[in-house]
N, CA, C and O atoms as a GROMACS GRO file, in nm:
protein
  540
    1MET      N    1   1.752   3.979   0.955
    1MET     CA    2   1.700   3.846   0.924
    1MET      C    3   1.689   3.767   1.053
    1MET      O    4   1.782   3.766   1.134
    2LYS      N    5   1.577   3.700   1.070
    2LYS     CA    6   1.554   3.624   1.192
    2LYS      C    7   1.611   3.484   1.179
    2LYS      O    8   1.626   3.430   1.069
    3LYS      N    9   1.641   3.427   1.294
    3LYS     CA   10   1.689   3.290   1.297
    3LYS      C   11   1.569   3.196   1.298
    3LYS      O   12   1.458   3.235   1.332
    4ILE      N   13   1.594   3.072   1.260
    4ILE     CA   14   1.487   2.972   1.255
    4ILE      C   15   1.424   2.954   1.394
    4ILE      O   16   1.303   2.939   1.406
    5GLU      N   17   1.507   2.956   1.498
    5GLU     CA   18   1.455   2.939   1.633
    5GLU      C   19   1.358   3.051   1.668
    5GLU      O   20   1.256   3.027   1.732
    6ASP      N   21   1.391   3.176   1.625
    6ASP     CA   22   1.303   3.290   1.653
    6ASP      C   23   1.170   3.275   1.579
    6ASP      O   24   1.064   3.306   1.634
    7ILE      N   25   1.175   3.227   1.455
    7ILE     CA   26   1.052   3.209   1.376
    7ILE      C   27   0.966   3.100   1.438
    7ILE      O   28   0.843   3.113   1.443
    8GLU      N   29   1.028   2.992   1.484
    8GLU     CA   30   0.952   2.883   1.544
    8GLU      C   31   0.884   2.925   1.673
    8GLU      O   32   0.781   2.868   1.709
    9MET      N   33   0.938   3.023   1.743
    9MET     CA   34   0.882   3.069   1.870
    9MET      C   35   0.769   3.171   1.851
    9MET      O   36   0.698   3.202   1.946
   10MET      N   37   0.752   3.224   1.729
   10MET     CA   38   0.651   3.327   1.704
   10MET      C   39   0.510   3.269   1.709
   10MET      O   40   0.488   3.151   1.681
   11GLU      N   41   0.415   3.354   1.748
   11GLU     CA   42   0.275   3.317   1.749
   11GLU      C   43   0.219   3.320   1.607
   11GLU      O   44   0.280   3.380   1.518
   12VAL      N   45   0.106   3.256   1.585
   12VAL     CA   46   0.045   3.249   1.453
   12VAL      C   47   0.008   3.388   1.402
   12VAL      O   48   0.028   3.419   1.284
   13GLU      N   49  -0.045   3.472   1.492
   13GLU     CA   50  -0.084   3.608   1.450
   13GLU      C   51   0.037   3.686   1.400
   13GLU      O   52   0.028   3.757   1.300
   14ASP      N   53   0.151   3.673   1.470
   14ASP     CA   54   0.273   3.743   1.429
   14ASP      C   55   0.322   3.691   1.294
   14ASP      O   56   0.369   3.769   1.211
   15LEU      N   57   0.312   3.562   1.273
   15LEU     CA   58   0.354   3.504   1.146
   15LEU      C   59   0.267   3.556   1.032
   15LEU      O   60   0.317   3.584   0.922
   16LEU      N   61   0.136   3.568   1.057
   16LEU     CA   62   0.046   3.622   0.954
   16LEU      C   63   0.078   3.767   0.922
   16LEU      O   64   0.072   3.807   0.805
   17LYS      N   65   0.113   3.847   1.022
   17LYS     CA   66   0.150   3.987   0.998
   17LYS      C   67   0.276   3.997   0.911
   17LYS      O   68   0.284   4.079   0.820
   18VAL      N   69   0.373   3.912   0.942
   18VAL     CA   70   0.496   3.912   0.862
   18VAL      C   71   0.467   3.869   0.719
   18VAL      O   72   0.524   3.925   0.625
   19ALA      N   73   0.380   3.770   0.702
   19ALA     CA   74   0.347   3.720   0.568
   19ALA      C   75   0.274   3.825   0.486
   19ALA      O   76   0.290   3.832   0.364
   20GLU      N   77   0.193   3.909   0.553
   20GLU     CA   78   0.117   4.013   0.482
   20GLU      C   79   0.199   4.139   0.455
   20GLU      O   80   0.155   4.226   0.380
   21ASP      N   81   0.316   4.150   0.515
   21ASP     CA   82   0.401   4.268   0.499
   21ASP      C   83   0.460   4.268   0.358
   21ASP      O   84   0.539   4.180   0.324
   22ASN      N   85   0.422   4.367   0.278
   22ASN     CA   86   0.469   4.376   0.139
   22ASN      C   87   0.601   4.451   0.126
   22ASN      O   88   0.655   4.462   0.016
   23SER      N   89   0.653   4.502   0.236
   23SER     CA   90   0.777   4.579   0.227
   23SER      C   91   0.900   4.488   0.215
   23SER      O   92   1.007   4.534   0.178
   24VAL      N   93   0.884   4.361   0.246
   24VAL     CA   94   0.995   4.266   0.236
   24VAL      C   95   1.009   4.224   0.090
   24VAL      O   96   0.914   4.172   0.033
   25PRO      N   97   1.126   4.245   0.030
   25PRO     CA   98   1.143   4.208  -0.112
   25PRO      C   99   1.151   4.056  -0.129
   25PRO      O  100   1.215   3.987  -0.050
   26VAL      N  101   1.084   4.006  -0.233
   26VAL     CA  102   1.085   3.865  -0.267
   26VAL      C  103   1.190   3.844  -0.376
   26VAL      O  104   1.189   3.916  -0.476
   27PRO      N  105   1.280   3.749  -0.358
   27PRO     CA  106   1.383   3.726  -0.460
   27PRO      C  107   1.320   3.696  -0.596
   27PRO      O  108   1.218   3.628  -0.605
   28GLN      N  109   1.384   3.748  -0.700
   28GLN     CA  110   1.332   3.729  -0.835
   28GLN      C  111   1.344   3.582  -0.875
   28GLN      O  112   1.448   3.520  -0.853
   29GLY      N  113   1.238   3.527  -0.934
   29GLY     CA  114   1.237   3.388  -0.980
   29GLY      C  115   1.210   3.287  -0.871
   29GLY      O  116   1.218   3.166  -0.895
   30LEU      N  117   1.176   3.334  -0.750
   30LEU     CA  118   1.151   3.241  -0.639
   30LEU      C  119   1.031   3.151  -0.669
   30LEU      O  120   1.036   3.031  -0.642
   31GLU      N  121   0.925   3.208  -0.723
   31GLU     CA  122   0.805   3.131  -0.751
   31GLU      C  123   0.833   3.020  -0.852
   31GLU      O  124   0.787   2.907  -0.834
   32SER      N  125   0.908   3.051  -0.957
   32SER     CA  126   0.937   2.949  -1.058
   32SER      C  127   1.026   2.839  -1.000
   32SER      O  128   1.010   2.722  -1.036
   33ARG      N  129   1.119   2.874  -0.912
   33ARG     CA  130   1.204   2.773  -0.850
   33ARG      C  131   1.124   2.682  -0.758
   33ARG      O  132   1.149   2.561  -0.751
   34ILE      N  133   1.028   2.740  -0.687
   34ILE     CA  134   0.942   2.658  -0.600
   34ILE      C  135   0.860   2.561  -0.683
   34ILE      O  136   0.848   2.444  -0.648
   35ARG      N  137   0.803   2.611  -0.794
   35ARG     CA  138   0.724   2.523  -0.881
   35ARG      C  139   0.809   2.411  -0.939
   35ARG      O  140   0.766   2.296  -0.944
   36GLU      N  141   0.930   2.445  -0.984
   36GLU     CA  142   1.020   2.343  -1.039
   36GLU      C  143   1.054   2.238  -0.935
   36GLU      O  144   1.060   2.119  -0.966
   37THR      N  145   1.076   2.280  -0.812
   37THR     CA  146   1.108   2.187  -0.705
   37THR      C  147   0.990   2.093  -0.677
   37THR      O  148   1.009   1.972  -0.662
   38ILE      N  149   0.870   2.149  -0.672
   38ILE     CA  150   0.752   2.067  -0.647
   38ILE      C  151   0.729   1.968  -0.760
   38ILE      O  152   0.700   1.850  -0.736
   39LEU      N  153   0.743   2.015  -0.885
   39LEU     CA  154   0.724   1.926  -1.000
   39LEU      C  155   0.828   1.814  -1.003
   39LEU      O  156   0.796   1.699  -1.030
   40SER      N  157   0.954   1.849  -0.975
   40SER     CA  158   1.058   1.746  -0.977
   40SER      C  159   1.035   1.644  -0.866
   40SER      O  160   1.064   1.525  -0.884
   41GLN      N  161   0.982   1.689  -0.751
   41GLN     CA  162   0.951   1.596  -0.643
   41GLN      C  163   0.838   1.503  -0.684
   41GLN      O  164   0.844   1.383  -0.656
   42LYS      N  165   0.735   1.555  -0.750
   42LYS     CA  166   0.624   1.471  -0.796
   42LYS      C  167   0.672   1.368  -0.898
   42LYS      O  168   0.633   1.252  -0.892
   43ILE      N  169   0.758   1.412  -0.990
   43ILE     CA  170   0.810   1.319  -1.092
   43ILE      C  171   0.893   1.209  -1.025
   43ILE      O  172   0.882   1.092  -1.062
   44ALA      N  173   0.974   1.247  -0.928
   44ALA     CA  174   1.056   1.147  -0.858
   44ALA      C  175   0.968   1.047  -0.784
   44ALA      O  176   0.999   0.928  -0.781
   45GLU      N  177   0.860   1.094  -0.723
   45GLU     CA  178   0.770   1.004  -0.652
   45GLU      C  179   0.699   0.910  -0.749
   45GLU      O  180   0.680   0.792  -0.718
   46GLU      N  181   0.661   0.960  -0.867
   46GLU     CA  182   0.594   0.876  -0.965
   46GLU      C  183   0.688   0.768  -1.018
   46GLU      O  184   0.646   0.654  -1.039
   47GLU      N  185   0.814   0.804  -1.039
   47GLU     CA  186   0.911   0.705  -1.087
   47GLU      C  187   0.940   0.601  -0.980
   47GLU      O  188   0.964   0.484  -1.012
   48ALA      N  189   0.938   0.642  -0.853
   48ALA     CA  190   0.968   0.548  -0.745
   48ALA      C  191   0.851   0.455  -0.717
   48ALA      O  192   0.871   0.345  -0.666
   49ALA      N  193   0.731   0.498  -0.749
   49ALA     CA  194   0.613   0.415  -0.724
   49ALA      C  195   0.614   0.295  -0.818
   49ALA      O  196   0.637   0.310  -0.938
   50PRO      N  197   0.590   0.176  -0.765
   50PRO     CA  198   0.590   0.058  -0.851
   50PRO      C  199   0.470   0.060  -0.947
   50PRO      O  200   0.358   0.094  -0.908
   51ALA      N  201   0.497   0.025  -1.069
   51ALA     CA  202   0.391   0.022  -1.170
   51ALA      C  203   0.307  -0.105  -1.151
   51ALA      O  204   0.362  -0.213  -1.130
   52VAL      N  205   0.177  -0.091  -1.158
   52VAL     CA  206   0.086  -0.205  -1.144
   52VAL      C  207   0.041  -0.244  -1.284
   52VAL      O  208  -0.014  -0.163  -1.359
   53SER      N  209   0.064  -0.369  -1.318
   53SER     CA  210   0.030  -0.414  -1.452
   53SER      C  211  -0.120  -0.434  -1.467
   53SER      O  212  -0.193  -0.446  -1.368
   54LEU      N  213  -0.164  -0.437  -1.591
   54LEU     CA  214  -0.305  -0.458  -1.621
   54LEU      C  215  -0.349  -0.596  -1.574
   54LEU      O  216  -0.461  -0.613  -1.526
   55ARG      N  217  -0.261  -0.694  -1.587
   55ARG     CA  218  -0.294  -0.831  -1.544
   55ARG      C  219  -0.316  -0.834  -1.393
   55ARG      O  220  -0.409  -0.901  -1.345
   56THR      N  221  -0.233  -0.764  -1.318
   56THR     CA  222  -0.248  -0.760  -1.173
   56THR      C  223  -0.381  -0.694  -1.135
   56THR      O  224  -0.449  -0.739  -1.043
   57ARG      N  225  -0.417  -0.589  -1.206
   57ARG     CA  226  -0.545  -0.522  -1.179
   57ARG      C  227  -0.662  -0.616  -1.207
   57ARG      O  228  -0.759  -0.619  -1.131
   58TRP      N  229  -0.654  -0.692  -1.316
   58TRP     CA  230  -0.761  -0.786  -1.349
   58TRP      C  231  -0.773  -0.895  -1.242
   58TRP      O  232  -0.883  -0.929  -1.198
   59ILE      N  233  -0.659  -0.948  -1.200
   59ILE     CA  234  -0.660  -1.053  -1.099
   59ILE      C  235  -0.717  -0.999  -0.968
   59ILE      O  236  -0.798  -1.065  -0.903
   60THR      N  237  -0.674  -0.880  -0.930
   60THR     CA  238  -0.726  -0.820  -0.807
   60THR      C  239  -0.875  -0.794  -0.817
   60THR      O  240  -0.949  -0.821  -0.722
   61GLY      N  241  -0.920  -0.742  -0.930
   61GLY     CA  242  -1.062  -0.718  -0.950
   61GLY      C  243  -1.143  -0.846  -0.944
   61GLY      O  244  -1.251  -0.849  -0.884
   62PHE      N  245  -1.092  -0.951  -1.005
   62PHE     CA  246  -1.161  -1.080  -1.003
   62PHE      C  247  -1.169  -1.134  -0.860
   62PHE      O  248  -1.273  -1.186  -0.819
   63ALA      N  249  -1.060  -1.121  -0.786
   63ALA     CA  250  -1.059  -1.170  -0.648
   63ALA      C  251  -1.159  -1.093  -0.561
   63ALA      O  252  -1.228  -1.152  -0.478
   64VAL      N  253  -1.166  -0.963  -0.580
   64VAL     CA  254  -1.261  -0.882  -0.504
   64VAL      C  255  -1.404  -0.919  -0.542
   64VAL      O  256  -1.490  -0.932  -0.454
   65ALA      N  257  -1.429  -0.937  -0.671
   65ALA     CA  258  -1.564  -0.975  -0.715
   65ALA      C  259  -1.603  -1.111  -0.658
   65ALA      O  260  -1.717  -1.130  -0.615
   66ALA      N  261  -1.510  -1.206  -0.659
   66ALA     CA  262  -1.538  -1.338  -0.605
   66ALA      C  263  -1.567  -1.331  -0.455
   66ALA      O  264  -1.659  -1.396  -0.406
   67ALA      N  265  -1.488  -1.253  -0.383
   67ALA     CA  266  -1.509  -1.239  -0.239
   67ALA      C  267  -1.645  -1.175  -0.210
   67ALA      O  268  -1.715  -1.216  -0.117
   68CYS      N  269  -1.682  -1.074  -0.288
   68CYS     CA  270  -1.812  -1.009  -0.269
   68CYS      C  271  -1.926  -1.107  -0.299
   68CYS      O  272  -2.027  -1.107  -0.229
   69THR      N  273  -1.910  -1.188  -0.402
   69THR     CA  274  -2.013  -1.286  -0.436
   69THR      C  275  -2.030  -1.388  -0.324
   69THR      O  276  -2.142  -1.420  -0.284
   70VAL      N  277  -1.919  -1.439  -0.273
   70VAL     CA  278  -1.925  -1.537  -0.164
   70VAL      C  279  -1.988  -1.474  -0.041
   70VAL      O  280  -2.071  -1.537   0.026
   71ALA      N  281  -1.950  -1.350  -0.010
   71ALA     CA  282  -2.007  -1.283   0.107
   71ALA      C  283  -2.156  -1.261   0.090
   71ALA      O  284  -2.232  -1.279   0.185
   72ALA      N  285  -2.199  -1.222  -0.030
   72ALA     CA  286  -2.342  -1.200  -0.054
   72ALA      C  287  -2.420  -1.331  -0.040
   72ALA      O  288  -2.528  -1.332   0.018
   73VAL      N  289  -2.366  -1.440  -0.093
   73VAL     CA  290  -2.434  -1.570  -0.084
   73VAL      C  291  -2.443  -1.614   0.062
   73VAL      O  292  -2.548  -1.663   0.106
   74LEU      N  293  -2.335  -1.597   0.137
   74LEU     CA  294  -2.336  -1.638   0.277
   74LEU      C  295  -2.430  -1.552   0.361
   74LEU      O  296  -2.494  -1.601   0.453
   75LEU      N  297  -2.438  -1.424   0.329
   75LEU     CA  298  -2.530  -1.337   0.403
   75LEU      C  299  -2.675  -1.368   0.369
   75LEU      O  300  -2.764  -1.360   0.454
   76HIS      N  301  -2.697  -1.404   0.244
   76HIS     CA  302  -2.834  -1.434   0.201
   76HIS      C  303  -2.880  -1.571   0.251
   76HIS      O  304  -2.995  -1.588   0.291
   77ASN      N  305  -2.790  -1.667   0.248
   77ASN     CA  306  -2.821  -1.804   0.292
   77ASN      C  307  -2.720  -1.845   0.398
   77ASN      O  308  -2.625  -1.916   0.367
   78PRO      N  309  -2.738  -1.802   0.522
   78PRO     CA  310  -2.641  -1.837   0.625
   78PRO      C  311  -2.635  -1.989   0.645
   78PRO      O  312  -2.736  -2.058   0.640
   79VAL      N  313  -2.516  -2.038   0.668
   79VAL     CA  314  -2.496  -2.181   0.688
   79VAL      C  315  -2.539  -2.217   0.829
   79VAL      O  316  -2.486  -2.163   0.927
   80GLN      N  317  -2.633  -2.308   0.839
   80GLN     CA  318  -2.684  -2.352   0.969
   80GLN      C  319  -2.616  -2.485   1.002
   80GLN      O  320  -2.659  -2.590   0.953
   81THR      N  321  -2.515  -2.481   1.082
   81THR     CA  322  -2.448  -2.605   1.121
   81THR      C  323  -2.455  -2.618   1.272
   81THR      O  324  -2.443  -2.521   1.347
   82GLU      N  325  -2.474  -2.740   1.312
   82GLU     CA  326  -2.478  -2.769   1.454
   82GLU      C  327  -2.345  -2.832   1.490
   82GLU      O  328  -2.306  -2.934   1.432
   83LEU      N  329  -2.277  -2.773   1.585
   83LEU     CA  330  -2.147  -2.826   1.624
   83LEU      C  331  -2.166  -2.949   1.712
   83LEU      O  332  -2.252  -2.953   1.800
   84LYS      N  333  -2.084  -3.048   1.686
   84LYS     CA  334  -2.089  -3.168   1.768
   84LYS      C  335  -1.947  -3.222   1.784
   84LYS      O  336  -1.861  -3.200   1.699
   85ASP      N  337  -1.926  -3.291   1.888
   85ASP     CA  338  -1.795  -3.348   1.916
   85ASP      C  339  -1.779  -3.474   1.831
   85ASP      O  340  -1.861  -3.565   1.838
   86THR      N  341  -1.672  -3.478   1.750
   86THR     CA  342  -1.654  -3.592   1.660
   86THR      C  343  -1.551  -3.692   1.711
   86THR      O  344  -1.539  -3.802   1.657
   87PHE      N  345  -1.478  -3.656   1.816
   87PHE     CA  346  -1.377  -3.746   1.870
   87PHE      C  347  -1.408  -3.775   2.016
   87PHE      O  348  -1.443  -3.685   2.093
   88ASP      N  349  -1.394  -3.899   2.052
   88ASP     CA  350  -1.411  -3.937   2.192
   88ASP      C  351  -1.278  -3.924   2.267
   88ASP      O  352  -1.275  -3.894   2.386
   89ASP      N  353  -1.170  -3.948   2.195
   89ASP     CA  354  -1.037  -3.943   2.256
   89ASP      C  355  -0.972  -3.807   2.224
   89ASP      O  356  -0.957  -3.773   2.107
   90PRO      N  357  -0.935  -3.730   2.326
   90PRO     CA  358  -0.873  -3.599   2.301
   90PRO      C  359  -0.741  -3.609   2.224
   90PRO      O  360  -0.705  -3.516   2.151
   91ARG      N  361  -0.668  -3.720   2.241
   91ARG     CA  362  -0.540  -3.735   2.169
   91ARG      C  363  -0.565  -3.747   2.018
   91ARG      O  364  -0.490  -3.691   1.938
   92LEU      N  365  -0.669  -3.819   1.980
   92LEU     CA  366  -0.702  -3.830   1.837
   92LEU      C  367  -0.746  -3.694   1.781
   92LEU      O  368  -0.710  -3.660   1.668
   93ALA      N  369  -0.820  -3.619   1.859
   93ALA     CA  370  -0.864  -3.487   1.815
   93ALA      C  371  -0.743  -3.395   1.796
   93ALA      O  372  -0.734  -3.322   1.698
   94TYR      N  373  -0.650  -3.399   1.893
   94TYR     CA  374  -0.531  -3.316   1.883
   94TYR      C  375  -0.445  -3.356   1.763
   94TYR      O  376  -0.390  -3.270   1.695
   95ALA      N  377  -0.434  -3.486   1.737
   95ALA     CA  378  -0.357  -3.533   1.622
   95ALA      C  379  -0.419  -3.484   1.491
   95ALA      O  380  -0.348  -3.447   1.398
   96GLU      N  381  -0.551  -3.483   1.485
   96GLU     CA  382  -0.620  -3.434   1.366
   96GLU      C  383  -0.597  -3.284   1.347
   96GLU      O  384  -0.580  -3.237   1.235
   97VAL      N  385  -0.596  -3.209   1.457
   97VAL     CA  386  -0.568  -3.064   1.450
   97VAL      C  387  -0.427  -3.041   1.400
   97VAL      O  388  -0.405  -2.955   1.314
   98GLU      N  389  -0.331  -3.117   1.452
   98GLU     CA  390  -0.193  -3.102   1.406
   98GLU      C  391  -0.180  -3.132   1.257
   98GLU      O  392  -0.111  -3.061   1.184
   99LYS      N  393  -0.248  -3.238   1.213
   99LYS     CA  394  -0.243  -3.276   1.072
   99LYS      C  395  -0.304  -3.164   0.985
   99LYS      O  396  -0.251  -3.133   0.878
  100THR      N  397  -0.412  -3.105   1.031
  100THR     CA  398  -0.477  -2.997   0.956
  100THR      C  399  -0.387  -2.874   0.949
  100THR      O  400  -0.372  -2.813   0.843
  101PHE      N  401  -0.327  -2.838   1.062
  101PHE     CA  402  -0.237  -2.722   1.062
  101PHE      C  403  -0.114  -2.745   0.973
  101PHE      O  404  -0.065  -2.652   0.908
  102GLU      N  405  -0.065  -2.868   0.971
  102GLU     CA  406   0.048  -2.899   0.884
  102GLU      C  407   0.010  -2.883   0.737
  102GLU      O  408   0.087  -2.829   0.657
  103ARG      N  409  -0.109  -2.929   0.702
  103ARG     CA  410  -0.158  -2.914   0.564
  103ARG      C  411  -0.174  -2.766   0.528
  103ARG      O  412  -0.136  -2.723   0.419
  104ILE      N  413  -0.230  -2.687   0.620
  104ILE     CA  414  -0.245  -2.543   0.597
  104ILE      C  415  -0.109  -2.478   0.579
  104ILE      O  416  -0.090  -2.394   0.491
  105SER      N  417  -0.014  -2.516   0.663
  105SER     CA  418   0.121  -2.459   0.656
  105SER      C  419   0.187  -2.488   0.522
  105SER      O  420   0.251  -2.401   0.464
  106MET      N  421   0.172  -2.611   0.472
  106MET     CA  422   0.230  -2.647   0.343
  106MET      C  423   0.169  -2.563   0.231
  106MET      O  424   0.240  -2.514   0.143
  107LYS      N  425   0.036  -2.548   0.234
  107LYS     CA  426  -0.032  -2.469   0.130
  107LYS      C  427   0.009  -2.323   0.136
  107LYS      O  428   0.029  -2.260   0.033
  108MET      N  429   0.022  -2.268   0.258
  108MET     CA  430   0.063  -2.129   0.273
  108MET      C  431   0.207  -2.108   0.226
  108MET      O  432   0.238  -2.005   0.166
  109SER      N  433   0.294  -2.205   0.252
  109SER     CA  434   0.433  -2.194   0.206
  109SER      C  435   0.438  -2.191   0.054
  109SER      O  436   0.511  -2.111  -0.006
  110LYS      N  437   0.361  -2.279  -0.009
  110LYS     CA  438   0.358  -2.284  -0.155
  110LYS      C  439   0.302  -2.153  -0.210
  110LYS      O  440   0.354  -2.100  -0.308
  111ALA      N  441   0.195  -2.101  -0.149
  111ALA     CA  442   0.136  -1.974  -0.194
  111ALA      C  443   0.233  -1.859  -0.175
  111ALA      O  444   0.241  -1.770  -0.260
  112SER      N  445   0.307  -1.860  -0.066
  112SER     CA  446   0.406  -1.755  -0.040
  112SER      C  447   0.517  -1.758  -0.146
  112SER      O  448   0.559  -1.653  -0.194
  113GLU      N  449   0.563  -1.877  -0.182
  113GLU     CA  450   0.666  -1.890  -0.285
  113GLU      C  451   0.614  -1.838  -0.420
  113GLU      O  452   0.685  -1.769  -0.492
  114MET      N  453   0.490  -1.873  -0.452
  114MET     CA  454   0.432  -1.827  -0.579
  114MET      C  455   0.418  -1.675  -0.581
  114MET      O  456   0.443  -1.611  -0.683
  115ALA      N  457   0.378  -1.616  -0.469
  115ALA     CA  458   0.364  -1.470  -0.461
  115ALA      C  459   0.501  -1.404  -0.475
  115ALA      O  460   0.512  -1.301  -0.541
  116TYR      N  461   0.604  -1.461  -0.414
  116TYR     CA  462   0.738  -1.404  -0.426
  116TYR      C  463   0.787  -1.409  -0.570
  116TYR      O  464   0.844  -1.312  -0.620
  117GLU      N  465   0.764  -1.521  -0.638
  117GLU     CA  466   0.804  -1.533  -0.778
  117GLU      C  467   0.727  -1.433  -0.865
  117GLU      O  468   0.784  -1.372  -0.955
  118ALA      N  469   0.598  -1.417  -0.838
  118ALA     CA  470   0.518  -1.323  -0.916
  118ALA      C  471   0.564  -1.180  -0.893
  118ALA      O  472   0.563  -1.099  -0.986
  119THR      N  473   0.605  -1.147  -0.772
  119THR     CA  474   0.653  -1.012  -0.743
  119THR      C  475   0.777  -0.979  -0.824
  119THR      O  476   0.788  -0.869  -0.879
  120SER      N  477   0.869  -1.072  -0.834
  120SER     CA  478   0.990  -1.046  -0.912
  120SER      C  479   0.957  -1.033  -1.060
  120SER      O  480   1.020  -0.954  -1.131
  121GLU      N  481   0.860  -1.109  -1.109
  121GLU     CA  482   0.821  -1.100  -1.250
  121GLU      C  483   0.749  -0.968  -1.278
  121GLU      O  484   0.769  -0.909  -1.385
  122ILE      N  485   0.668  -0.921  -1.186
  122ILE     CA  486   0.594  -0.796  -1.205
  122ILE      C  487   0.690  -0.677  -1.209
  122ILE      O  488   0.665  -0.580  -1.279
  123GLY      N  489   0.798  -0.685  -1.134
  123GLY     CA  490   0.893  -0.574  -1.128
  123GLY      C  491   0.976  -0.556  -1.253
  123GLY      O  492   1.028  -0.447  -1.277
  124LYS      N  493   0.990  -0.660  -1.336
  124LYS     CA  494   1.074  -0.652  -1.455
  124LYS      C  495   1.023  -0.548  -1.556
  124LYS      O  496   1.103  -0.465  -1.599
  125PRO      N  497   0.896  -0.548  -1.595
  125PRO     CA  498   0.850  -0.447  -1.690
  125PRO      C  499   0.864  -0.305  -1.636
  125PRO      O  500   0.896  -0.212  -1.710
  126ALA      N  501   0.841  -0.288  -1.507
  126ALA     CA  502   0.854  -0.154  -1.447
  126ALA      C  503   0.998  -0.104  -1.456
  126ALA      O  504   1.021   0.013  -1.486
  127SER      N  505   1.094  -0.192  -1.431
  127SER     CA  506   1.234  -0.149  -1.439
  127SER      C  507   1.275  -0.120  -1.584
  127SER      O  508   1.354  -0.029  -1.608
  128ILE      N  509   1.221  -0.194  -1.679
  128ILE     CA  510   1.251  -0.167  -1.820
  128ILE      C  511   1.196  -0.030  -1.860
  128ILE      O  512   1.264   0.046  -1.928
  129ILE      N  513   1.074   0.000  -1.817
  129ILE     CA  514   1.014   0.130  -1.849
  129ILE      C  515   1.094   0.243  -1.786
  129ILE      O  516   1.116   0.346  -1.850
  130ARG      N  517   1.139   0.226  -1.661
  130ARG     CA  518   1.221   0.328  -1.597
  130ARG      C  519   1.351   0.351  -1.673
  130ARG      O  520   1.394   0.466  -1.689
  131LYS      N  521   1.414   0.243  -1.720
  131LYS     CA  522   1.538   0.258  -1.797
  131LYS      C  523   1.514   0.333  -1.927
  131LYS      O  524   1.595   0.416  -1.967
  132ILE      N  525   1.403   0.305  -1.993
  132ILE     CA  526   1.370   0.374  -2.118
  132ILE      C  527   1.346   0.521  -2.093
  132ILE      O  528   1.390   0.605  -2.171
  133ASN      N  529   1.276   0.555  -1.985
  133ASN     CA  530   1.246   0.694  -1.954
  133ASN      C  531   1.372   0.773  -1.916
  133ASN      O  532   1.376   0.895  -1.938
  134ARG      N  533   1.472   0.709  -1.863
  134ARG     CA  534   1.594   0.777  -1.824
  134ARG      C  535   1.679   0.817  -1.944
  134ARG      O  536   1.756   0.913  -1.939
  135LYS      N  537   1.665   0.742  -2.053
  135LYS     CA  538   1.747   0.768  -2.172
  135LYS      C  539   1.705   0.890  -2.246
  135LYS      O  540   1.765   0.924  -2.348
   0.00000   0.00000   0.00000
């Protein structure tokens, strides 16, 4: 029997010759054990994967459809805006930028909190289903 280090050092052609050699006995039931191992790994991966609710799929689909619609409208009718300076004083312009960023930050914080709450709610049905399947 070869060591793992010896097998790792072999060339591909040598490995193919060994694989084609029918004189080496294969342990009885090896194929069924390999299949059982693969199936159990697939089942474990499916249980570990978070379940996506129908409501989440609908919301995601709606958001994608809305984004595609907005993109199509903007591509079809590009917005023609001419940029112009609206502030004479740079300090006033900077103050307006700070105010805008603060407003964006507040909205993003609120959206982040809502997403976190939704994540915990979405996980509850999945954990209940996992508990039922274990019984």
